[in-house]
N, C-alpha and C positions, 0 to 999 in steps of 0.2 A: 608167738608159741615158745614155750620152755619146755618142750619134750627132750627126754636122756637120747641118750641115741639108741641106744636100742627101743628104743618107742617109735624113731624116727625110721630106721629100717625094716623094723617090722611093715611098715603102712606103707614102703616102700615098695618094700615085695611082696605084700598084699596087692598093690597094684600093677605090680608085673607081670604077674603070675598067667595072667588071660594071656596074654601075647607073645608073654618069653619062657624060654625052657630055663629054671633056674638049677643053678649048685651050687648050695649053701654049705662055705664048707664051717664056719663054727669058728673056733679057735684051734685049728689046724693048718689054716695058712695066716697067720696073722702080720700088717692089720689090714690083708684083704678078709673081707665079708662073706661075700657075694660074686658068683658072675651070672649075668644076666643073657642068655645068647637069643636071639631077633635072626631069621631065614626067610628070606621072600623072593619068590620063581611069580614073575609075568610075563607071559609072551602073547603073541598074536599069532593067529594061523588063517590060512583059508582052506576053505569044503575042511581036510580033514589035518589031523594034530598032523601027518608025516612034512603039510606045508607050513615051515612055521616062515610068518612075516620078517619078527621081531624077539628076540628073547632077551630078559634085562632081572641077572641076579641083585638082589642088594640084602645088607648083615648090619647087622649093630650088637655090638660087644658089651655089656655095661659092667664096671668091675666095681663094687660098693667095699666102702675104705671102712674101717670101723676104726678111726683113730682121740684118744681123750683127747690131744693137745696140737692142732697141725704146726708146723717148724716148715722152712724153706726144706730144710734136707730129707724130711719128712715126707714132703712133696717131690721133689725129686725122686726120692724111691718108689711110693706108689705111682708118678708118673714112669718111672722104667719101665714097674712093671706091667701097668696098663699096656705101654708101647709093645715089651715085646711079646707076653702074653696075645696078645691083639694082633699081631704080626702076622706071629704062626698059625694062627686058623682064616686068617683071611685067604678067601678061593680063588684068585684074580686069573681073570683067561678070558676070553672071548665068551661075552654075555656079562658081565660083570662090570655090573653100572657105579656103585659107593657101597662104602663101607665107612661105619663111625663109629673108630672105637672112643670110649665114655669113659671117664674115671668118673665118681660121685665119690667127694670123702666127708664122710660123717663123723663131726666132732662137735665138743664142747667150748674151743675155744680156738682161737687163728690168729697166729702175728701177722702184725701188718706185711711184714716181707712173703712172708708165704701168700697173702692175698694177689698184694702187689704180682706178683711168681705167675700165678697162679690166669689173672686177667689176661698178663704178657703172653702166655703158656703159646705156642705156633704150630703145632706139625701137620703138614697137609705133603699128602703125593699120591701124581698122578702113574697110572704103569701105563706106561705104553703109549706118551702123550697122551692120556685119559682113552685112547680104543678099548683099553682094558680096564678101563674108569679110575676110578676115583678110592684114597683115604681120607678122612676128616679125624681130625681130633677134639673131642667137648670134650671138658675139662669141667666142672662144677665143686665146690664144697657148702655143703650144708652144717651152719654153725647151729649148734642147738640152741646155749647161752641168750645171744641176741637177737635168733632169730633171723639171721640176715643171709641170704643165699645169694655167695659168687661164683661168679663164671666170667671163660674168658671167650671174647669176640665169636669163636665157631660152636659154643655151648649156652647160648641163648636160647633157645629152641628146647633144651636141655633146664633149661632154668627156668623157662615159664608152665613147662609141665610138674616137676619140682613144688613152684608155687600153689598153683593147681591142685595138687596132688595134700601140699602138707595143708597150706592154710585155708580150702576151701571147708566152708561151714554145711554141713553136713544135718 
């Protein structure tokens, strides 16, 4: 796959539109192109909704970055933007189960140091000893020229979804 960054981002946005609330920033917040928000509430109750047995809230924030060439400095900048904004959006409290902050960097080329830094990136936070849930940082990069997807350990599921969306035969 040798698609341009714009084509890759358009494919991803089309696949996310069914499940996520998407805010497309265009070029107003470069390198951030779009924010995709997903909220889920699940609960179990007895007889009526007034008698709740349990409730669990989960949320995911996907940050799509449009970067011509990914360097370690640019990766750190994008990571900081996603982390700071994602942490400000979390709704932590009783009933919160988990939140995922997922920066996806779409680039043409990538430095090896930046790819290594992305693979080593590990951010995890538990709230009130996990009684109020946790946050995990799933990072991935789609390198357009080589058709390669690089991710950190927590982002393996994200990489699997990206491969399915971008490389599936239609």
